[in-house]
Short mmCIF file of the C-alpha atoms (twelve columns), coordinates in Angstrom:
data_MODEL
# 
_entry.id   MODEL 
# 
loop_
_atom_site.group_PDB 
_atom_site.id 
_atom_site.type_symbol 
_atom_site.label_atom_id 
_atom_site.label_alt_id 
_atom_site.label_comp_id 
_atom_site.label_asym_id 
_atom_site.label_seq_id 
_atom_site.Cartn_x 
_atom_site.Cartn_y 
_atom_site.Cartn_z 
_atom_site.pdbx_PDB_model_num 
ATOM 1   C CA . MET A 1   -83.546  78.830  -41.220 1 
ATOM 2   C CA . ASN A 2   -80.615  77.295  -43.064 1 
ATOM 3   C CA . MET A 3   -78.043  79.927  -43.954 1 
ATOM 4   C CA . SER A 4   -75.458  77.461  -45.249 1 
ATOM 5   C CA . ALA A 5   -73.368  78.511  -48.228 1 
ATOM 6   C CA . ARG A 6   -74.459  77.285  -51.643 1 
ATOM 7   C CA . ASN A 7   -72.600  78.347  -54.739 1 
ATOM 8   C CA . ASP A 8   -75.731  78.931  -56.821 1 
ATOM 9   C CA . LEU A 9   -77.950  80.496  -54.141 1 
ATOM 10  C CA . VAL A 10  -79.860  83.598  -55.256 1 
ATOM 11  C CA . LEU A 11  -81.136  86.185  -52.792 1 
ATOM 12  C CA . VAL A 12  -84.372  87.670  -54.102 1 
ATOM 13  C CA . THR A 13  -85.340  90.978  -52.536 1 
ATOM 14  C CA . ALA A 14  -88.930  92.245  -52.560 1 
ATOM 15  C CA . ALA A 15  -89.732  88.563  -52.851 1 
ATOM 16  C CA . THR A 16  -93.394  88.998  -51.933 1 
ATOM 17  C CA . GLY A 17  -93.849  91.713  -54.579 1 
ATOM 18  C CA . LYS A 18  -94.687  91.266  -58.248 1 
ATOM 19  C CA . GLN A 19  -91.238  91.125  -59.830 1 
ATOM 20  C CA . GLY A 20  -89.452  89.492  -56.917 1 
ATOM 21  C CA . GLY A 21  -92.134  86.867  -56.454 1 
ATOM 22  C CA . ALA A 22  -92.296  86.001  -60.152 1 
ATOM 23  C CA . THR A 23  -88.512  85.704  -60.368 1 
ATOM 24  C CA . ALA A 24  -88.297  83.555  -57.245 1 
ATOM 25  C CA . ARG A 25  -90.952  81.189  -58.605 1 
ATOM 26  C CA . ARG A 26  -89.224  80.870  -61.978 1 
ATOM 27  C CA . LEU A 27  -85.842  80.166  -60.387 1 
ATOM 28  C CA . LEU A 28  -87.309  77.577  -58.025 1 
ATOM 29  C CA . ALA A 29  -89.146  75.877  -60.897 1 
ATOM 30  C CA . ALA A 30  -85.828  75.664  -62.748 1 
ATOM 31  C CA . GLY A 31  -84.172  74.034  -59.727 1 
ATOM 32  C CA . ARG A 32  -82.171  77.076  -58.618 1 
ATOM 33  C CA . PRO A 33  -82.035  77.565  -54.832 1 
ATOM 34  C CA . VAL A 34  -83.626  80.810  -53.676 1 
ATOM 35  C CA . ARG A 35  -83.440  82.765  -50.454 1 
ATOM 36  C CA . ALA A 36  -86.337  85.191  -50.242 1 
ATOM 37  C CA . LEU A 37  -85.918  88.410  -48.274 1 
ATOM 38  C CA . VAL A 38  -89.249  89.058  -46.561 1 
ATOM 39  C CA . ARG A 39  -90.415  91.331  -43.782 1 
ATOM 40  C CA . ASP A 40  -93.263  89.081  -42.612 1 
ATOM 41  C CA . PRO A 41  -92.542  85.349  -42.930 1 
ATOM 42  C CA . GLU A 42  -96.133  84.553  -41.954 1 
ATOM 43  C CA . SER A 43  -97.691  86.474  -44.845 1 
ATOM 44  C CA . ALA A 44  -99.530  84.452  -47.458 1 
ATOM 45  C CA . ALA A 45  -97.045  85.409  -50.191 1 
ATOM 46  C CA . ALA A 46  -94.052  84.416  -48.037 1 
ATOM 47  C CA . GLN A 47  -95.645  81.114  -47.088 1 
ATOM 48  C CA . GLN A 48  -96.347  80.347  -50.740 1 
ATOM 49  C CA . LEU A 49  -92.681  80.901  -51.558 1 
ATOM 50  C CA . ALA A 50  -91.639  78.683  -48.676 1 
ATOM 51  C CA . ALA A 51  -94.007  75.967  -49.892 1 
ATOM 52  C CA . ALA A 52  -92.391  76.237  -53.336 1 
ATOM 53  C CA . GLY A 53  -88.989  75.586  -51.765 1 
ATOM 54  C CA . ALA A 54  -87.575  79.017  -50.977 1 
ATOM 55  C CA . GLU A 55  -85.585  79.764  -47.836 1 
ATOM 56  C CA . LEU A 56  -87.095  82.709  -46.013 1 
ATOM 57  C CA . ALA A 57  -84.741  85.344  -44.631 1 
ATOM 58  C CA . VAL A 58  -86.474  87.894  -42.445 1 
ATOM 59  C CA . GLY A 59  -85.052  91.309  -43.156 1 
ATOM 60  C CA . ASP A 60  -85.555  94.847  -44.320 1 
ATOM 61  C CA . PHE A 61  -83.600  97.269  -46.519 1 
ATOM 62  C CA . ASP A 62  -83.683  99.723  -43.627 1 
ATOM 63  C CA . ALA A 63  -82.161  97.194  -41.185 1 
ATOM 64  C CA . PRO A 64  -78.608  96.598  -42.541 1 
ATOM 65  C CA . ASP A 65  -77.762  93.843  -40.041 1 
ATOM 66  C CA . THR A 66  -80.635  91.692  -41.311 1 
ATOM 67  C CA . VAL A 67  -79.551  92.215  -44.910 1 
ATOM 68  C CA . ALA A 68  -75.974  91.219  -44.052 1 
ATOM 69  C CA . VAL A 69  -77.241  87.947  -42.565 1 
ATOM 70  C CA . ALA A 70  -79.440  87.277  -45.592 1 
ATOM 71  C CA . LEU A 71  -76.440  87.748  -47.918 1 
ATOM 72  C CA . ARG A 72  -74.302  85.058  -46.296 1 
ATOM 73  C CA . GLY A 73  -73.397  82.336  -48.753 1 
ATOM 74  C CA . VAL A 74  -75.242  83.990  -51.621 1 
ATOM 75  C CA . SER A 75  -73.787  84.017  -55.146 1 
ATOM 76  C CA . ALA A 76  -76.270  86.356  -56.823 1 
ATOM 77  C CA . VAL A 77  -78.856  88.967  -55.850 1 
ATOM 78  C CA . LEU A 78  -82.009  90.280  -57.484 1 
ATOM 79  C CA . ILE A 79  -82.243  93.914  -56.419 1 
ATOM 80  C CA . VAL A 80  -85.748  95.372  -56.263 1 
ATOM 81  C CA . PRO A 81  -85.588  98.196  -53.706 1 
ATOM 82  C CA . PRO A 82  -88.999  99.164  -52.373 1 
ATOM 83  C CA . ALA A 83  -90.276  102.551 -53.438 1 
ATOM 84  C CA . ALA A 84  -90.161  105.090 -50.625 1 
ATOM 85  C CA . PHE A 85  -92.967  107.525 -49.937 1 
ATOM 86  C CA . GLY A 86  -92.729  110.306 -47.377 1 
ATOM 87  C CA . PRO A 87  -94.855  113.262 -46.363 1 
ATOM 88  C CA . ASP A 88  -93.716  115.165 -49.462 1 
ATOM 89  C CA . GLY A 89  -94.328  112.316 -51.903 1 
ATOM 90  C CA . TRP A 90  -91.777  110.002 -53.496 1 
ATOM 91  C CA . ASP A 91  -88.538  109.928 -51.471 1 
ATOM 92  C CA . VAL A 92  -86.048  109.201 -54.241 1 
ATOM 93  C CA . ASP A 93  -83.036  109.735 -51.989 1 
ATOM 94  C CA . LEU A 94  -84.209  107.051 -49.566 1 
ATOM 95  C CA . GLU A 95  -84.971  104.678 -52.433 1 
ATOM 96  C CA . ALA A 96  -81.507  105.288 -53.910 1 
ATOM 97  C CA . ARG A 97  -79.745  104.817 -50.581 1 
ATOM 98  C CA . ARG A 98  -81.543  101.523 -50.025 1 
ATOM 99  C CA . GLY A 99  -80.238  100.225 -53.336 1 
ATOM 100 C CA . GLU A 100 -76.749  101.657 -52.932 1 
ATOM 101 C CA . ASN A 101 -76.414  100.169 -49.441 1 
ATOM 102 C CA . LEU A 102 -77.522  96.750  -50.689 1 
ATOM 103 C CA . VAL A 103 -74.956  96.844  -53.496 1 
ATOM 104 C CA . ALA A 104 -72.207  97.689  -50.990 1 
ATOM 105 C CA . ALA A 105 -73.357  94.942  -48.626 1 
ATOM 106 C CA . ALA A 106 -73.439  92.411  -51.467 1 
ATOM 107 C CA . ARG A 107 -69.892  93.305  -52.471 1 
ATOM 108 C CA . ASP A 108 -68.727  92.996  -48.864 1 
ATOM 109 C CA . ALA A 109 -70.412  89.585  -48.608 1 
ATOM 110 C CA . GLY A 110 -68.548  88.215  -51.631 1 
ATOM 111 C CA . VAL A 111 -71.555  88.065  -53.944 1 
ATOM 112 C CA . ASP A 112 -70.621  87.405  -57.579 1 
ATOM 113 C CA . GLN A 113 -73.568  88.782  -59.559 1 
ATOM 114 C CA . LEU A 114 -76.205  91.518  -59.332 1 
ATOM 115 C CA . VAL A 115 -79.387  91.782  -61.367 1 
ATOM 116 C CA . PHE A 116 -81.212  95.057  -60.839 1 
ATOM 117 C CA . THR A 117 -84.728  95.663  -62.087 1 
ATOM 118 C CA . GLY A 118 -85.617  99.325  -62.201 1 
ATOM 119 C CA . ILE A 119 -87.672  101.369 -64.641 1 
ATOM 120 C CA . ALA A 120 -87.567  101.974 -68.385 1 
ATOM 121 C CA . SER A 121 -86.091  105.168 -69.783 1 
ATOM 122 C CA . PHE A 122 -87.651  107.720 -72.102 1 
ATOM 123 C CA . GLU A 123 -85.755  108.815 -75.232 1 
ATOM 124 C CA . LEU A 124 -84.714  112.056 -73.525 1 
ATOM 125 C CA . GLU A 125 -83.321  110.379 -70.448 1 
ATOM 126 C CA . SER A 126 -82.042  113.613 -68.919 1 
ATOM 127 C CA . GLN A 127 -85.631  114.796 -68.545 1 
ATOM 128 C CA . TRP A 128 -86.929  111.612 -66.972 1 
ATOM 129 C CA . GLY A 129 -87.635  111.718 -63.275 1 
ATOM 130 C CA . ALA A 130 -86.387  108.238 -62.286 1 
ATOM 131 C CA . TYR A 131 -83.428  109.687 -60.425 1 
ATOM 132 C CA . GLY A 132 -83.408  107.161 -57.580 1 
ATOM 133 C CA . LYS A 133 -83.370  104.179 -59.946 1 
ATOM 134 C CA . ARG A 134 -80.510  105.659 -61.976 1 
ATOM 135 C CA . ARG A 135 -78.426  106.193 -58.849 1 
ATOM 136 C CA . ILE A 136 -78.818  102.526 -57.998 1 
ATOM 137 C CA . GLU A 137 -77.824  101.605 -61.554 1 
ATOM 138 C CA . GLU A 138 -74.639  103.656 -61.136 1 
ATOM 139 C CA . ALA A 139 -73.807  101.738 -57.947 1 
ATOM 140 C CA . VAL A 140 -74.461  98.407  -59.682 1 
ATOM 141 C CA . ARG A 141 -72.205  99.296  -62.625 1 
ATOM 142 C CA . ALA A 142 -69.439  100.498 -60.294 1 
ATOM 143 C CA . SER A 143 -69.646  97.445  -58.008 1 
ATOM 144 C CA . GLY A 144 -66.911  95.421  -59.691 1 
ATOM 145 C CA . LEU A 145 -69.300  92.456  -59.798 1 
ATOM 146 C CA . ARG A 146 -70.969  90.862  -62.786 1 
ATOM 147 C CA . TRP A 147 -74.182  92.782  -63.380 1 
ATOM 148 C CA . THR A 148 -77.265  93.091  -65.530 1 
ATOM 149 C CA . ILE A 149 -79.760  95.956  -65.466 1 
ATOM 150 C CA . LEU A 150 -83.374  95.382  -66.468 1 
ATOM 151 C CA . ARG A 151 -85.594  98.366  -67.262 1 
ATOM 152 C CA . PRO A 152 -89.208  97.221  -67.585 1 
ATOM 153 C CA . VAL A 153 -91.926  99.469  -68.953 1 
ATOM 154 C CA . ARG A 154 -95.505  99.559  -67.646 1 
ATOM 155 C CA . PHE A 155 -96.857  96.179  -66.496 1 
ATOM 156 C CA . MET A 156 -99.800  94.518  -68.215 1 
ATOM 157 C CA . GLU A 157 -100.881 93.535  -64.699 1 
ATOM 158 C CA . ASN A 158 -101.551 97.210  -63.976 1 
ATOM 159 C CA . TYR A 159 -104.951 96.695  -65.598 1 
ATOM 160 C CA . LEU A 160 -105.842 94.584  -62.546 1 
ATOM 161 C CA . ALA A 161 -105.138 97.437  -60.104 1 
ATOM 162 C CA . GLN A 162 -107.959 98.461  -57.807 1 
ATOM 163 C CA . GLY A 163 -108.339 101.626 -55.766 1 
ATOM 164 C CA . PHE A 164 -105.637 103.655 -57.531 1 
ATOM 165 C CA . PRO A 165 -106.275 106.971 -59.303 1 
ATOM 166 C CA . VAL A 166 -104.259 105.856 -62.335 1 
ATOM 167 C CA . ASP A 167 -104.562 102.481 -64.082 1 
ATOM 168 C CA . GLY A 168 -107.018 99.733  -63.286 1 
ATOM 169 C CA . ILE A 169 -110.531 99.764  -64.732 1 
ATOM 170 C CA . LYS A 170 -113.504 101.239 -62.881 1 
ATOM 171 C CA . ASP A 171 -117.080 101.032 -64.150 1 
ATOM 172 C CA . GLY A 172 -115.804 99.952  -67.546 1 
ATOM 173 C CA . VAL A 173 -113.430 102.913 -67.934 1 
ATOM 174 C CA . HIS A 174 -109.637 102.766 -67.927 1 
ATOM 175 C CA . HIS A 175 -108.130 106.041 -66.712 1 
ATOM 176 C CA . HIS A 176 -104.521 106.980 -67.390 1 
ATOM 177 C CA . LEU A 177 -102.249 109.917 -68.155 1 
ATOM 178 C CA . PHE A 178 -101.173 108.881 -71.664 1 
ATOM 179 C CA . PRO A 179 -102.681 110.425 -74.802 1 
ATOM 180 C CA . ALA A 180 -105.338 108.197 -76.350 1 
ATOM 181 C CA . ASP A 181 -103.480 107.936 -79.672 1 
ATOM 182 C CA . LEU A 182 -99.940  107.376 -78.309 1 
ATOM 183 C CA . PRO A 183 -98.521  103.844 -78.721 1 
ATOM 184 C CA . VAL A 184 -97.457  102.815 -75.209 1 
ATOM 185 C CA . GLN A 185 -95.226  99.845  -74.463 1 
ATOM 186 C CA . MET A 186 -96.076  97.245  -71.802 1 
ATOM 187 C CA . ILE A 187 -94.799  93.936  -70.481 1 
ATOM 188 C CA . ALA A 188 -96.053  90.969  -68.464 1 
ATOM 189 C CA . VAL A 189 -94.427  90.724  -65.034 1 
ATOM 190 C CA . ASP A 190 -93.524  87.083  -65.614 1 
ATOM 191 C CA . ASP A 191 -91.528  88.104  -68.688 1 
ATOM 192 C CA . VAL A 192 -89.452  90.472  -66.555 1 
ATOM 193 C CA . ALA A 193 -88.806  87.445  -64.351 1 
ATOM 194 C CA . ALA A 194 -87.911  85.399  -67.432 1 
ATOM 195 C CA . PHE A 195 -85.204  87.899  -68.401 1 
ATOM 196 C CA . ALA A 196 -83.915  87.883  -64.823 1 
ATOM 197 C CA . GLU A 197 -83.759  84.089  -64.898 1 
ATOM 198 C CA . LEU A 198 -81.790  84.204  -68.162 1 
ATOM 199 C CA . ALA A 199 -79.300  86.619  -66.599 1 
ATOM 200 C CA . PHE A 200 -78.862  84.434  -63.523 1 
ATOM 201 C CA . THR A 201 -78.473  81.320  -65.679 1 
ATOM 202 C CA . ASP A 202 -75.826  82.824  -67.977 1 
ATOM 203 C CA . PRO A 203 -74.166  85.665  -66.046 1 
ATOM 204 C CA . ASP A 204 -71.210  85.969  -68.414 1 
ATOM 205 C CA . HIS A 205 -73.424  86.447  -71.477 1 
ATOM 206 C CA . PHE A 206 -75.617  89.049  -69.773 1 
ATOM 207 C CA . HIS A 207 -72.837  90.841  -67.881 1 
ATOM 208 C CA . GLY A 208 -72.759  94.565  -68.550 1 
ATOM 209 C CA . ARG A 209 -76.056  94.606  -70.432 1 
ATOM 210 C CA . ILE A 210 -78.835  97.139  -69.896 1 
ATOM 211 C CA . LEU A 211 -82.099  95.815  -71.319 1 
ATOM 212 C CA . GLU A 212 -85.114  98.027  -71.875 1 
ATOM 213 C CA . LEU A 213 -87.961  95.510  -71.482 1 
ATOM 214 C CA . ALA A 214 -91.337  95.468  -73.228 1 
ATOM 215 C CA . GLY A 215 -93.462  92.779  -74.815 1 
ATOM 216 C CA . ASP A 216 -96.015  94.764  -76.781 1 
ATOM 217 C CA . GLU A 217 -96.992  98.262  -77.871 1 
ATOM 218 C CA . ARG A 218 -100.568 99.596  -78.201 1 
ATOM 219 C CA . THR A 219 -102.423 102.839 -77.899 1 
ATOM 220 C CA . MET A 220 -104.566 102.961 -74.780 1 
ATOM 221 C CA . VAL A 221 -107.690 102.962 -76.944 1 
ATOM 222 C CA . ALA A 222 -106.520 99.883  -78.861 1 
ATOM 223 C CA . ALA A 223 -105.626 98.085  -75.628 1 
ATOM 224 C CA . ALA A 224 -109.102 98.791  -74.244 1 
ATOM 225 C CA . ALA A 225 -110.608 97.342  -77.421 1 
ATOM 226 C CA . VAL A 226 -108.557 94.147  -77.042 1 
ATOM 227 C CA . ILE A 227 -109.700 93.786  -73.427 1 
ATOM 228 C CA . SER A 228 -113.314 94.267  -74.549 1 
ATOM 229 C CA . GLU A 229 -112.975 91.637  -77.262 1 
ATOM 230 C CA . ILE A 230 -111.310 88.967  -75.126 1 
ATOM 231 C CA . THR A 231 -113.287 89.476  -71.893 1 
ATOM 232 C CA . GLY A 232 -116.673 90.212  -73.456 1 
ATOM 233 C CA . HIS A 233 -117.014 93.339  -71.293 1 
ATOM 234 C CA . THR A 234 -116.928 96.776  -72.901 1 
ATOM 235 C CA . VAL A 235 -113.957 98.855  -71.748 1 
ATOM 236 C CA . THR A 236 -113.220 102.409 -72.876 1 
ATOM 237 C CA . TYR A 237 -110.251 104.709 -72.274 1 
ATOM 238 C CA . GLU A 238 -110.303 108.174 -70.742 1 
ATOM 239 C CA . GLU A 239 -107.335 110.536 -70.447 1 
ATOM 240 C CA . LEU A 240 -106.710 112.229 -67.128 1 
ATOM 241 C CA . SER A 241 -105.962 115.952 -67.100 1 
ATOM 242 C CA . GLU A 242 -102.677 117.786 -66.609 1 
ATOM 243 C CA . ASP A 243 -104.021 119.263 -63.369 1 
ATOM 244 C CA . PHE A 244 -104.722 115.737 -62.144 1 
ATOM 245 C CA . ALA A 245 -101.164 114.684 -63.056 1 
ATOM 246 C CA . ALA A 246 -99.741  117.721 -61.260 1 
ATOM 247 C CA . GLY A 247 -101.675 116.739 -58.158 1 
ATOM 248 C CA . MET A 248 -99.850  113.408 -58.136 1 
ATOM 249 C CA . GLY A 249 -96.415  115.031 -57.978 1 
ATOM 250 C CA . ASP A 250 -93.593  116.289 -60.174 1 
ATOM 251 C CA . GLU A 251 -92.527  112.870 -61.500 1 
ATOM 252 C CA . VAL A 252 -96.029  112.014 -62.686 1 
ATOM 253 C CA . LEU A 253 -96.407  115.467 -64.226 1 
ATOM 254 C CA . LYS A 254 -93.142  114.953 -66.145 1 
ATOM 255 C CA . VAL A 255 -94.496  111.726 -67.638 1 
ATOM 256 C CA . PHE A 256 -97.697  113.524 -68.658 1 
ATOM 257 C CA . GLN A 257 -95.827  116.373 -70.320 1 
ATOM 258 C CA . MET A 258 -93.158  114.243 -71.984 1 
ATOM 259 C CA . SER A 259 -95.683  111.836 -73.475 1 
ATOM 260 C CA . ARG A 260 -97.476  114.774 -75.081 1 
ATOM 261 C CA . ALA A 261 -94.167  116.012 -76.467 1 
ATOM 262 C CA . GLY A 262 -93.796  112.742 -78.358 1 
ATOM 263 C CA . GLN A 263 -91.551  111.041 -75.825 1 
ATOM 264 C CA . GLY A 264 -92.045  107.426 -74.795 1 
ATOM 265 C CA . TRP A 265 -90.404  104.127 -73.946 1 
ATOM 266 C CA . HIS A 266 -88.236  102.657 -76.653 1 
ATOM 267 C CA . ALA A 267 -87.619  98.954  -75.984 1 
ATOM 268 C CA . ASP A 268 -86.573  97.038  -79.118 1 
ATOM 269 C CA . LEU A 269 -89.330  94.405  -79.322 1 
ATOM 270 C CA . PRO A 270 -87.849  92.293  -82.171 1 
ATOM 271 C CA . ALA A 271 -84.445  92.182  -80.453 1 
ATOM 272 C CA . LEU A 272 -86.051  91.184  -77.146 1 
ATOM 273 C CA . ARG A 273 -88.035  88.448  -78.861 1 
ATOM 274 C CA . GLU A 274 -84.746  87.094  -80.233 1 
ATOM 275 C CA . ILE A 275 -83.547  86.732  -76.638 1 
ATOM 276 C CA . LEU A 276 -86.894  85.460  -75.309 1 
ATOM 277 C CA . PRO A 277 -88.986  83.930  -78.121 1 
ATOM 278 C CA . ALA A 278 -91.888  83.308  -75.717 1 
ATOM 279 C CA . LEU A 279 -92.185  87.031  -74.920 1 
ATOM 280 C CA . ARG A 280 -95.899  87.690  -74.407 1 
ATOM 281 C CA . THR A 281 -98.048  89.970  -76.503 1 
ATOM 282 C CA . PHE A 282 -100.980 91.701  -74.805 1 
ATOM 283 C CA . GLU A 283 -103.359 89.138  -76.313 1 
ATOM 284 C CA . THR A 284 -101.199 86.294  -75.018 1 
ATOM 285 C CA . TRP A 285 -101.206 87.693  -71.503 1 
ATOM 286 C CA . LEU A 286 -104.959 88.223  -71.573 1 
ATOM 287 C CA . THR A 287 -105.621 84.753  -72.942 1 
ATOM 288 C CA . GLU A 288 -103.293 83.029  -70.469 1 
ATOM 289 C CA . THR A 289 -104.181 84.782  -67.227 1 
ATOM 290 C CA . GLY A 290 -105.253 88.405  -67.593 1 
ATOM 291 C CA . ALA A 291 -108.806 87.980  -68.887 1 
ATOM 292 C CA . ALA A 292 -109.703 85.443  -66.199 1 
ATOM 293 C CA . GLN A 293 -108.559 87.906  -63.532 1 
ATOM 294 C CA . LEU A 294 -110.214 90.899  -65.189 1 
ATOM 295 C CA . LYS A 295 -113.646 89.365  -65.783 1 
ATOM 296 C CA . PRO A 296 -114.819 89.384  -62.148 1 
ATOM 297 C CA . LEU A 297 -113.532 92.960  -61.773 1 
ATOM 298 C CA . LEU A 298 -115.393 94.086  -64.895 1 
ATOM 299 C CA . ALA A 299 -118.585 92.264  -63.927 1 
ATOM 300 C CA . GLY A 300 -118.725 93.903  -60.501 1 
# 
């Protein structure tokens, strides 16, 4: 593993996940050197990144020494701390500490720029349960480094999920917590990566910016109709109950209750399209990749 210093080297954390992997691939395609932080270098996702030209750095947020080694010679970092689940559900304190510790380690290593991708805010931010993500944002803003914060809404790729109680499509039915008639924002994962690439390419222009990210806005019923039209398989939408939401934990219950109080994500789609003209609509995502991946799932 070559850990030599390179002025434009980007460390991508969670590199085998959705956002990290998409960002790493975009940076590599643009000719930017990438060091991918991975736990298992032999995994298929890690090997694909290596084949695309990424350096693999074996490490873990919970093993600070490995992170310190991975940060050597790095100019910029994509921060995507893994969510933490414990016996009592989502461990927001552990998630926050992972991000805060990485920010401190990056500063100690002489890193110049941080790009953090977290989670979109609701209009009444004080009622939103994304406490761990906001703590990491505070550490990023206080780091003294150049920084950009990305807040993506729900991923279009969530329709591909299998085996989860929320999202994904089973037997032609899409189950979720949102009201059927509420316009809900969404974004393609690769567009989150596109905004990250823009920030890494022009750090001065994007320094100090917090971007709420979405690419489209549909009611769940309308989105199901678009999937039906483009895939040729009938998909309907069914709301899950408040009791079901409560069974998934306090944060999920808050989303359920806030959405029914008229709260929602509020990304400025026209302004985002000014920054990224190729920002995907739901139809674009389905036509490009989504429908082809959904069809075998819907036919099963």
